[in-house]
PASEBA-1860 file (N, C-alpha, C; in nm, 3 decimals):
! residues 239
1> MSKVLPGP> 5.857/11.130/2.762/5.790/11.034/2.673/5.867/10.906/2.682 ~ 5.791/10.799/2.714/5.858/10.668/2.732/5.895/10.609/2.599 ~ 6.000/10.536/2.604/6.052/10.476/2.481/6.021/10.328/2.481 ~ 5.964/10.281/2.374/5.927/10.136/2.360/6.045/10.062/2.305 ~ 6.089/9.969/2.385/6.205/9.890/2.342/6.158/9.780/2.246 ~ 6.233/9.759/2.143/6.194/9.650/2.045/6.210/9.512/2.110 ~ 6.116/9.424/2.094/6.124/9.286/2.145/6.151/9.188/2.032 ~ 6.152/9.062/2.067/6.176/8.960/1.961/6.064/8.960/1.860
9> PARAVSRS> 6.097/8.941/1.740/5.991/8.945/1.635/5.887/8.837/1.658 ~ 5.762/8.872/1.632/5.652/8.772/1.649/5.655/8.669/1.539 ~ 5.636/8.543/1.582/5.637/8.433/1.482/5.494/8.406/1.434 ~ 5.484/8.392/1.310/5.351/8.363/1.252/5.310/8.221/1.287 ~ 5.187/8.203/1.330/5.137/8.069/1.367/5.102/7.993/1.241 ~ 5.162/7.876/1.227/5.137/7.792/1.106/5.011/7.710/1.126 ~ 4.916/7.723/1.032/4.792/7.642/1.037/4.785/7.541/0.923 ~ 4.895/7.532/0.846/4.893/7.440/0.730/4.894/7.296/0.772
17> APRVDRCR> 4.969/7.262/0.880/4.979/7.121/0.921/4.844/7.065/0.962 ~ 4.767/7.130/1.052/4.636/7.075/1.087/4.546/7.062/0.966 ~ 4.556/7.159/0.871/4.472/7.150/0.751/4.505/7.023/0.670 ~ 4.637/6.994/0.659/4.679/6.875/0.584/4.626/6.749/0.649 ~ 4.635/6.744/0.785/4.586/6.626/0.856/4.437/6.607/0.833 ~ 4.362/6.718/0.834/4.219/6.705/0.811/4.191/6.657/0.669 ~ 4.269/6.702/0.572/4.250/6.658/0.432/4.277/6.509/0.416 ~ 4.387/6.466/0.482/4.420/6.322/0.473/4.308/6.236/0.535
25> GAATLIRR> 4.255/6.279/0.647/4.146/6.205/0.711/4.024/6.198/0.623 ~ 3.993/6.308/0.559/3.877/6.309/0.469/3.897/6.215/0.351 ~ 4.020/6.215/0.297/4.049/6.127/0.183/4.036/5.980/0.222 ~ 4.087/5.947/0.340/4.077/5.808/0.389/3.931/5.767/0.403 ~ 3.849/5.855/0.459/3.708/5.825/0.477/3.639/5.804/0.343 ~ 3.675/5.889/0.247/3.614/5.876/0.113/3.650/5.742/0.051 ~ 3.780/5.702/0.066/3.821/5.573/0.009/3.745/5.457/0.073 ~ 3.723/5.463/0.205/3.649/5.357/0.272/3.505/5.351/0.225
33> VDAAALTF> 3.444/5.470/0.210/3.307/5.474/0.161/3.298/5.416/0.020 ~ 3.397/5.454/-0.066/3.398/5.401/-0.204/3.413/5.249/-0.203 ~ 3.501/5.194/-0.117/3.522/5.049/-0.111/3.395/4.978/-0.067 ~ 3.326/5.036/0.033/3.201/4.975/0.081/3.095/4.977/-0.028 ~ 3.089/5.088/-0.101/2.991/5.098/-0.210/3.020/4.997/-0.319 ~ 3.150/4.977/-0.350/3.188/4.879/-0.453/3.151/4.737/-0.411 ~ 3.177/4.707/-0.283/3.142/4.574/-0.231/2.991/4.551/-0.239 ~ 2.913/4.651/-0.199/2.767/4.638/-0.204/2.719/4.618/-0.347
41> ATLALLAT> 2.779/4.695/-0.440/2.738/4.684/-0.581/2.771/4.545/-0.635 ~ 2.889/4.491/-0.596/2.928/4.357/-0.642/2.831/4.252/-0.592 ~ 2.794/4.259/-0.462/2.699/4.165/-0.406/2.563/4.176/-0.474 ~ 2.522/4.297/-0.506/2.393/4.316/-0.574/2.394/4.252/-0.712 ~ 2.507/4.266/-0.785/2.517/4.204/-0.918/2.513/4.053/-0.908 ~ 2.584/3.997/-0.808/2.583/3.851/-0.791/2.443/3.801/-0.759 ~ 2.372/3.871/-0.673/2.235/3.831/-0.638/2.144/3.835/-0.760 ~ 2.162/3.938/-0.843/2.081/3.950/-0.965/2.108/3.835/-1.061
49> AVLAAVPP> 2.238/3.798/-1.072/2.274/3.687/-1.163/2.215/3.557/-1.115 ~ 2.217/3.532/-0.982/2.161/3.408/-0.928/2.011/3.401/-0.951 ~ 1.942/3.512/-0.927/1.798/3.514/-0.948/1.762/3.496/-1.094 ~ 1.844/3.550/-1.184/1.816/3.536/-1.327/1.834/3.393/-1.373 ~ 1.921/3.317/-1.305/1.946/3.177/-1.346/1.834/3.084/-1.305 ~ 1.749/3.123/-1.211/1.639/3.039/-1.166/1.516/3.071/-1.248 ~ 1.458/2.971/-1.321/1.338/2.997/-1.402/1.223/3.042/-1.314 ~ 1.136/3.129/-1.368/1.020/3.174/-1.291/0.936/3.056/-1.246
57> GAEARTPS> 0.898/3.053/-1.119/0.815/2.946/-1.067/0.892/2.823/-1.027 ~ 1.026/2.822/-1.048/1.104/2.703/-1.012/1.114/2.693/-0.861 ~ 1.108/2.568/-0.812/1.115/2.546/-0.668/1.260/2.544/-0.624 ~ 1.291/2.617/-0.519/1.428/2.619/-0.468/1.458/2.485/-0.404 ~ 1.585/2.440/-0.421/1.628/2.312/-0.366/1.750/2.330/-0.280 ~ 1.757/2.249/-0.177/1.878/2.246/-0.097/1.974/2.150/-0.162 ~ 2.106/2.156/-0.129/2.203/2.065/-0.192/2.166/1.919/-0.176 ~ 2.097/1.881/-0.068/2.064/1.741/-0.046/1.956/1.691/-0.139
65> TIGPAAGA> 1.883/1.784/-0.205/1.775/1.741/-0.293/1.804/1.766/-0.438 ~ 1.927/1.806/-0.470/1.960/1.830/-0.611/1.959/1.698/-0.686 ~ 1.893/1.693/-0.801/1.882/1.569/-0.878/1.741/1.558/-0.931 ~ 1.702/1.439/-0.986/1.567/1.423/-1.037/1.465/1.446/-0.928 ~ 1.356/1.512/-0.960/1.251/1.537/-0.863/1.194/1.405/-0.816 ~ 1.145/1.403/-0.693/1.092/1.279/-0.638/0.978/1.229/-0.723 ~ 0.983/1.099/-0.756/0.878/1.037/-0.836/0.897/1.053/-0.984 ~ 1.000/1.128/-1.027/1.021/1.147/-1.170/1.100/1.030/-1.224
73> GAPPAVAS> 1.053/0.971/-1.333/1.123/0.858/-1.393/1.213/0.904/-1.504 ~ 1.297/0.814/-1.555/1.384/0.848/-1.666/1.301/0.865/-1.791 ~ 1.328/0.964/-1.875/1.248/0.984/-1.996/1.263/0.866/-2.089 ~ 1.152/0.806/-2.137/1.160/0.690/-2.223/1.203/0.728/-2.363 ~ 1.250/0.627/-2.439/1.293/0.651/-2.576/1.174/0.684/-2.664 ~ 1.060/0.622/-2.634/0.938/0.649/-2.710/0.823/0.660/-2.613 ~ 0.719/0.733/-2.651/0.608/0.756/-2.560/0.537/0.626/-2.524 ~ 0.520/0.534/-2.621/0.450/0.410/-2.595/0.523/0.320/-2.499
81> AKAKTTVG> 0.654/0.344/-2.480/0.733/0.260/-2.392/0.745/0.319/-2.252 ~ 0.682/0.433/-2.224/0.703/0.505/-2.099/0.669/0.420/-1.978 ~ 0.556/0.350/-1.982/0.513/0.274/-1.866/0.600/0.153/-1.839 ~ 0.680/0.111/-1.938/0.761/-0.009/-1.921/0.909/0.022/-1.904 ~ 0.940/0.149/-1.885/1.080/0.188/-1.871/1.106/0.232/-1.729 ~ 1.214/0.184/-1.671/1.249/0.216/-1.534/1.399/0.216/-1.519 ~ 1.447/0.257/-1.403/1.591/0.253/-1.377/1.625/0.157/-1.265 ~ 1.531/0.075/-1.228/1.563/-0.020/-1.123/1.443/-0.076/-1.050
89> GGAVAGTP> 1.323/-0.038/-1.088/1.205/-0.095/-1.029/1.183/-0.057/-0.884 ~ 1.250/0.049/-0.836/1.233/0.091/-0.699/1.304/0.002/-0.600 ~ 1.398/-0.080/-0.647/1.471/-0.170/-0.559/1.574/-0.094/-0.478 ~ 1.624/-0.160/-0.374/1.726/-0.099/-0.290/1.852/-0.076/-0.372 ~ 1.913/0.043/-0.356/2.034/0.076/-0.431/2.143/-0.026/-0.402 ~ 2.212/-0.066/-0.506/2.320/-0.162/-0.490/2.279/-0.306/-0.517 ~ 2.147/-0.331/-0.532/2.102/-0.466/-0.562/2.142/-0.502/-0.705 ~ 2.211/-0.615/-0.726/2.250/-0.652/-0.862/2.129/-0.679/-0.950
97> LSKLTAPG> 2.143/-0.653/-1.079/2.032/-0.670/-1.172/1.982/-0.814/-1.172 ~ 2.071/-0.910/-1.152/2.032/-1.050/-1.155/1.939/-1.087/-1.039 ~ 1.927/-0.998/-0.940/1.840/-1.024/-0.825/1.714/-0.939/-0.825 ~ 1.705/-0.844/-0.917/1.592/-0.752/-0.919/1.467/-0.815/-0.978 ~ 1.352/-0.776/-0.927/1.224/-0.807/-0.990/1.141/-0.680/-0.989 ~ 1.058/-0.666/-1.089/0.970/-0.549/-1.098/0.834/-0.584/-1.041 ~ 0.769/-0.492/-0.973/0.635/-0.521/-0.920/0.536/-0.545/-1.033 ~ 0.441/-0.635/-1.008/0.338/-0.660/-1.107/0.370/-0.776/-1.199
105> AEARLTST> 0.305/-0.775/-1.316/0.315/-0.887/-1.409/0.383/-0.850/-1.540 ~ 0.444/-0.732/-1.548/0.512/-0.691/-1.671/0.659/-0.665/-1.643 ~ 0.744/-0.706/-1.737/0.887/-0.679/-1.726/0.912/-0.530/-1.748 ~ 1.023/-0.482/-1.694/1.061/-0.342/-1.710/1.195/-0.332/-1.780 ~ 1.208/-0.228/-1.860/1.332/-0.205/-1.933/1.414/-0.100/-1.861 ~ 1.540/-0.131/-1.829/1.625/-0.035/-1.759/1.680/0.067/-1.856 ~ 1.739/0.173/-1.801/1.798/0.277/-1.885/1.922/0.226/-1.958 ~ 1.975/0.111/-1.918/2.092/0.053/-1.985/2.053/-0.051/-2.090
113> GLAIPPAA> 1.922/-0.070/-2.112/1.878/-0.160/-2.217/1.864/-0.305/-2.176 ~ 1.862/-0.332/-2.048/1.840/-0.469/-2.000/1.701/-0.478/-1.938 ~ 1.658/-0.601/-1.909/1.521/-0.623/-1.864/1.517/-0.671/-1.719 ~ 1.416/-0.625/-1.646/1.391/-0.670/-1.509/1.266/-0.756/-1.512 ~ 1.275/-0.881/-1.472/1.157/-0.969/-1.478/1.053/-0.928/-1.374 ~ 0.926/-0.952/-1.405/0.821/-0.918/-1.308/0.818/-1.018/-1.193 ~ 0.786/-0.968/-1.075/0.781/-1.054/-0.957/0.672/-1.159/-0.968 ~ 0.565/-1.127/-1.043/0.452/-1.220/-1.053/0.476/-1.331/-1.156
121> APAKVQAV> 0.583/-1.322/-1.234/0.608/-1.422/-1.338/0.662/-1.552/-1.279 ~ 0.632/-1.665/-1.343/0.689/-1.792/-1.298/0.841/-1.791/-1.307 ~ 0.906/-1.879/-1.233/1.052/-1.885/-1.229/1.112/-1.907/-1.368 ~ 1.047/-1.987/-1.451/1.099/-2.014/-1.586/1.100/-1.887/-1.671 ~ 0.998/-1.805/-1.655/0.991/-1.680/-1.731/1.100/-1.584/-1.685 ~ 1.118/-1.577/-1.554/1.225/-1.493/-1.502/1.361/-1.542/-1.551 ~ 1.378/-1.673/-1.560/1.505/-1.730/-1.608/1.529/-1.695/-1.755 ~ 1.423/-1.693/-1.836/1.436/-1.655/-1.977/1.484/-1.510/-1.988
129> IRAGNKIA> 1.426/-1.423/-1.908/1.464/-1.281/-1.913/1.608/-1.262/-1.869 ~ 1.649/-1.328/-1.762/1.786/-1.313/-1.714/1.886/-1.370/-1.814 ~ 1.850/-1.479/-1.881/1.937/-1.533/-1.984/1.945/-1.439/-2.104 ~ 1.832/-1.378/-2.140/1.832/-1.281/-2.249/1.921/-1.162/-2.220 ~ 1.927/-1.120/-2.094/2.014/-1.008/-2.056/2.161/-1.038/-2.085 ~ 2.200/-1.164/-2.072/2.341/-1.200/-2.089/2.390/-1.180/-2.233 ~ 2.299/-1.190/-2.328/2.340/-1.174/-2.469/2.270/-1.056/-2.535 ~ 2.202/-0.974/-2.456/2.121/-0.865/-2.513/2.203/-0.770/-2.598
137> KTPYKWGG> 2.330/-0.751/-2.565/2.413/-0.655/-2.638/2.527/-0.720/-2.715 ~ 2.526/-0.851/-2.727/2.628/-0.918/-2.808/2.602/-0.892/-2.956 ~ 2.704/-0.899/-3.039/2.685/-0.868/-3.181/2.595/-0.970/-3.252 ~ 2.536/-0.925/-3.362/2.464/-1.018/-3.449/2.566/-1.101/-3.526 ~ 2.542/-1.231/-3.532/2.631/-1.321/-3.605/2.546/-1.427/-3.673 ~ 2.552/-1.431/-3.804/2.471/-1.528/-3.878/2.512/-1.669/-3.837 ~ 2.415/-1.748/-3.795/2.443/-1.885/-3.750/2.489/-1.893/-3.605 ~ 2.506/-1.779/-3.541/2.553/-1.778/-3.402/2.451/-1.834/-3.306
145> GHALLEDS> 2.497/-1.917/-3.213/2.408/-1.977/-3.114/2.351/-2.110/-3.155 ~ 2.392/-2.161/-3.270/2.341/-2.290/-3.317/2.444/-2.401/-3.296 ~ 2.560/-2.388/-3.352/2.664/-2.489/-3.330/2.717/-2.481/-3.187 ~ 2.726/-2.358/-3.133/2.775/-2.335/-2.997/2.671/-2.256/-2.919 ~ 2.641/-2.303/-2.798/2.547/-2.227/-2.715/2.612/-2.099/-2.666 ~ 2.736/-2.110/-2.619/2.812/-1.992/-2.579/2.895/-1.946/-2.698 ~ 2.849/-1.843/-2.765/2.911/-1.800/-2.890/2.951/-1.653/-2.880 ~ 3.024/-1.607/-2.982/3.068/-1.467/-2.984/2.961/-1.374/-3.038
153> GYDCSGSV> 2.855/-1.430/-3.092/2.744/-1.353/-3.145/2.628/-1.447/-3.175 ~ 2.510/-1.390/-3.198/2.390/-1.472/-3.217/2.302/-1.411/-3.325 ~ 2.243/-1.500/-3.406/2.144/-1.450/-3.502/2.007/-1.449/-3.435 ~ 1.903/-1.423/-3.512/1.770/-1.405/-3.452/1.721/-1.530/-3.379 ~ 1.718/-1.643/-3.449/1.670/-1.766/-3.386/1.770/-1.819/-3.284 ~ 1.898/-1.793/-3.306/1.999/-1.833/-3.209/1.982/-1.759/-3.078 ~ 1.942/-1.632/-3.084/1.918/-1.552/-2.963/1.800/-1.607/-2.884 ~ 1.691/-1.635/-2.955/1.572/-1.691/-2.889/1.605/-1.827/-2.830
161> SYALRKAR> 1.677/-1.908/-2.908/1.714/-2.042/-2.860/1.799/-2.035/-2.734 ~ 1.894/-1.941/-2.730/1.982/-1.928/-2.615/1.902/-1.903/-2.487 ~ 1.811/-1.806/-2.491/1.733/-1.772/-2.372/1.645/-1.887/-2.328 ~ 1.582/-1.957/-2.423/1.495/-2.069/-2.388/1.575/-2.188/-2.338 ~ 1.691/-2.214/-2.396/1.774/-2.326/-2.352/1.830/-2.301/-2.212 ~ 1.872/-2.179/-2.185/1.925/-2.146/-2.053/1.818/-2.160/-1.944 ~ 1.693/-2.139/-1.981/1.583/-2.156/-1.886/1.532/-2.300/-1.884 ~ 1.598/-2.387/-1.961/1.564/-2.530/-1.969/1.423/-2.553/-2.023
169> LMTASLAS> 1.387/-2.471/-2.121/1.259/-2.488/-2.188/1.275/-2.560/-2.321 ~ 1.399/-2.578/-2.367/1.428/-2.656/-2.486/1.571/-2.709/-2.475 ~ 1.602/-2.809/-2.553/1.733/-2.874/-2.539/1.827/-2.849/-2.656 ~ 1.776/-2.799/-2.767/1.860/-2.774/-2.884/1.813/-2.647/-2.954 ~ 1.906/-2.578/-3.016/1.871/-2.454/-3.087/1.795/-2.485/-3.215 ~ 1.706/-2.394/-3.252/1.626/-2.410/-3.373/1.645/-2.292/-3.466 ~ 1.628/-2.316/-3.595/1.621/-2.208/-3.692/1.482/-2.147/-3.685 ~ 1.462/-2.035/-3.752/1.332/-1.968/-3.745/1.219/-2.057/-3.795
177> TGFMSWGR> 1.245/-2.138/-3.898/1.140/-2.228/-3.949/1.104/-2.334/-3.845 ~ 1.203/-2.376/-3.764/1.175/-2.474/-3.660/1.082/-2.419/-3.553 ~ 1.092/-2.290/-3.524/1.005/-2.231/-3.423/0.860/-2.218/-3.471 ~ 0.838/-2.228/-3.601/0.703/-2.216/-3.653/0.614/-2.332/-3.607 ~ 0.675/-2.442/-3.570/0.597/-2.559/-3.525/0.639/-2.606/-3.386 ~ 0.713/-2.526/-3.317/0.762/-2.565/-3.184/0.661/-2.531/-3.076 ~ 0.657/-2.611/-2.969/0.571/-2.583/-2.855/0.423/-2.588/-2.889 ~ 0.349/-2.497/-2.832/0.205/-2.490/-2.854/0.173/-2.376/-2.949
185> RGPGRWIT> 0.074/-2.396/-3.032/0.037/-2.295/-3.131/-0.037/-2.178/-3.065 ~ -0.010/-2.058/-3.112/-0.080/-1.940/-3.063/0.002/-1.865/-2.959 ~ -0.042/-1.745/-2.924/0.029/-1.665/-2.824/0.022/-1.730/-2.686 ~ 0.126/-1.713/-2.608/0.127/-1.764/-2.472/0.090/-1.655/-2.372 ~ 0.070/-1.695/-2.249/0.037/-1.598/-2.145/0.158/-1.514/-2.108 ~ 0.275/-1.575/-2.102/0.397/-1.506/-2.062/0.499/-1.492/-2.175 ~ 0.505/-1.594/-2.261/0.606/-1.596/-2.368/0.538/-1.628/-2.500 ~ 0.567/-1.547/-2.602/0.517/-1.574/-2.737/0.632/-1.564/-2.834
193> IRANAGHA> 0.654/-1.670/-2.912/0.757/-1.667/-3.017/0.686/-1.642/-3.149 ~ 0.740/-1.550/-3.226/0.685/-1.523/-3.360/0.793/-1.555/-3.462 ~ 0.757/-1.639/-3.557/0.858/-1.687/-3.653/0.798/-1.702/-3.792 ~ 0.885/-1.683/-3.891/0.852/-1.718/-4.029/0.978/-1.773/-4.094 ~ 0.981/-1.786/-4.224/1.095/-1.848/-4.289/1.222/-1.764/-4.283 ~ 1.208/-1.636/-4.250/1.327/-1.550/-4.252/1.366/-1.485/-4.120 ~ 1.279/-1.495/-4.018/1.309/-1.425/-3.893/1.234/-1.486/-3.777 ~ 1.287/-1.467/-3.657/1.220/-1.513/-3.535/1.252/-1.415/-3.421
201> YMIVAGLR> 1.156/-1.389/-3.338/1.176/-1.310/-3.218/1.074/-1.356/-3.114 ~ 1.082/-1.305/-2.994/0.984/-1.344/-2.894/0.945/-1.226/-2.807 ~ 0.830/-1.238/-2.744/0.780/-1.139/-2.650/0.772/-1.208/-2.514 ~ 0.838/-1.149/-2.416/0.843/-1.208/-2.282/0.792/-1.105/-2.180 ~ 0.681/-1.137/-2.116/0.623/-1.050/-2.012/0.611/-0.905/-2.058 ~ 0.573/-0.887/-2.184/0.547/-0.752/-2.234/0.664/-0.683/-2.302 ~ 0.783/-0.744/-2.302/0.898/-0.686/-2.372/0.935/-0.773/-2.492 ~ 0.982/-0.706/-2.597/1.023/-0.777/-2.718/1.172/-0.806/-2.715
209> FDTSASKV> 1.207/-0.932/-2.747/1.347/-0.974/-2.753/1.376/-1.007/-2.899 ~ 1.453/-0.919/-2.966/1.460/-0.925/-3.112/1.593/-0.865/-3.160 ~ 1.663/-0.935/-3.247/1.790/-0.881/-3.299/1.768/-0.754/-3.380 ~ 1.651/-0.738/-3.440/1.627/-0.616/-3.518/1.621/-0.493/-3.428 ~ 1.585/-0.510/-3.301/1.583/-0.398/-3.208/1.723/-0.349/-3.178 ~ 1.820/-0.442/-3.174/1.957/-0.403/-3.140/2.020/-0.314/-3.248 ~ 1.970/-0.322/-3.369/2.022/-0.236/-3.476/1.987/-0.089/-3.450 ~ 1.881/-0.069/-3.373/1.835/0.067/-3.344/1.887/0.117/-3.209
217> TGTRWSAQ> 1.876/0.032/-3.107/1.908/0.075/-2.970/2.033/0.013/-2.913 ~ 2.089/-0.089/-2.980/2.208/-0.155/-2.926/2.177/-0.268/-2.831 ~ 2.049/-0.297/-2.809/2.009/-0.408/-2.723/1.894/-0.483/-2.788 ~ 1.886/-0.613/-2.762/1.778/-0.693/-2.819/1.644/-0.667/-2.750 ~ 1.646/-0.611/-2.630/1.522/-0.583/-2.559/1.461/-0.452/-2.607 ~ 1.331/-0.451/-2.621/1.261/-0.329/-2.661/1.119/-0.331/-2.604 ~ 1.072/-0.213/-2.565/0.933/-0.200/-2.520/0.838/-0.175/-2.636 ~ 0.894/-0.152/-2.754/0.811/-0.128/-2.873/0.781/-0.260/-2.942
225> MRSSRGYV> 0.656/-0.279/-2.975/0.617/-0.398/-3.050/0.629/-0.374/-3.200 ~ 0.636/-0.479/-3.275/0.639/-0.471/-3.421/0.520/-0.548/-3.475 ~ 0.491/-0.529/-3.602/0.377/-0.598/-3.662/0.398/-0.749/-3.658 ~ 0.293/-0.820/-3.625/0.300/-0.967/-3.622/0.251/-1.029/-3.753 ~ 0.223/-0.943/-3.848/0.170/-0.993/-3.976/0.275/-1.077/-4.047 ~ 0.235/-1.194/-4.091/0.326/-1.284/-4.164/0.405/-1.376/-4.072 ~ 0.380/-1.372/-3.941/0.450/-1.458/-3.846/0.355/-1.561/-3.786 ~ 0.410/-1.676/-3.753/0.336/-1.780/-3.681/0.369/-1.767/-3.533
233> ATHPPGL> 0.268/-1.766/-3.450/0.287/-1.752/-3.306/0.286/-1.888/-3.239 ~ 0.385/-1.912/-3.154/0.390/-2.033/-3.072/0.434/-1.994/-2.931 ~ 0.425/-2.088/-2.838/0.468/-2.058/-2.702/0.506/-2.187/-2.628 ~ 0.588/-2.174/-2.525/0.622/-2.292/-2.445/0.498/-2.344/-2.372 ~ 0.480/-2.473/-2.362/0.362/-2.527/-2.293/0.350/-2.473/-2.150 ~ 0.232/-2.426/-2.116/0.205/-2.375/-1.983/0.244/-2.230/-1.959 ~ 0.311/-2.170/-2.055/0.356/-2.032/-2.039/0.301/-1.940/-2.149
END
């Protein structure tokens, strides 16, 4: 009977290491999938927020068109003044106000409270409007514009006198009572002065030049008319 000699003990094959490597690989894959899912969810939330910010039916705009829609004008202070309110009369950007004219026969009121004379108006009328712009926002000062043409403030008749004198339509300032008999009686085609014993203002190419307007808007120019009841209307000859 043959005898079996003992050999070296058999070593157990370790399978734990490959199992660990497979586990680590699976964990890495799961983390990548989770990161991709998180990124996708974040992008989806951002897209939802952007869509929610756009009103239904709103037209998408490129960065070059952001701003007022084409043809949209500045909202007027009052509905009746809408047609006479503008931001520049469609002139080339950078043109100084002193050089601007508005198309047609009516003056336009800018968003800053100054007036643009109409292109169809005579040179004297345009000069009155440009002179009125120079003092449109100066303070009210009782007696201002009478002793001094260039003053720190102007009262009602002093304001009217300043604009007319600068346009060389009169040579000396008048009180409101003086305007009641000045020039030609009745409304003028381009300029109408309305005066009584206590107040004077004028209408030039469709805009009112009046110290009472500045108490409301900060400028003597206004597209809103006031009642002419109790006033005498006069105008410069030929205008």
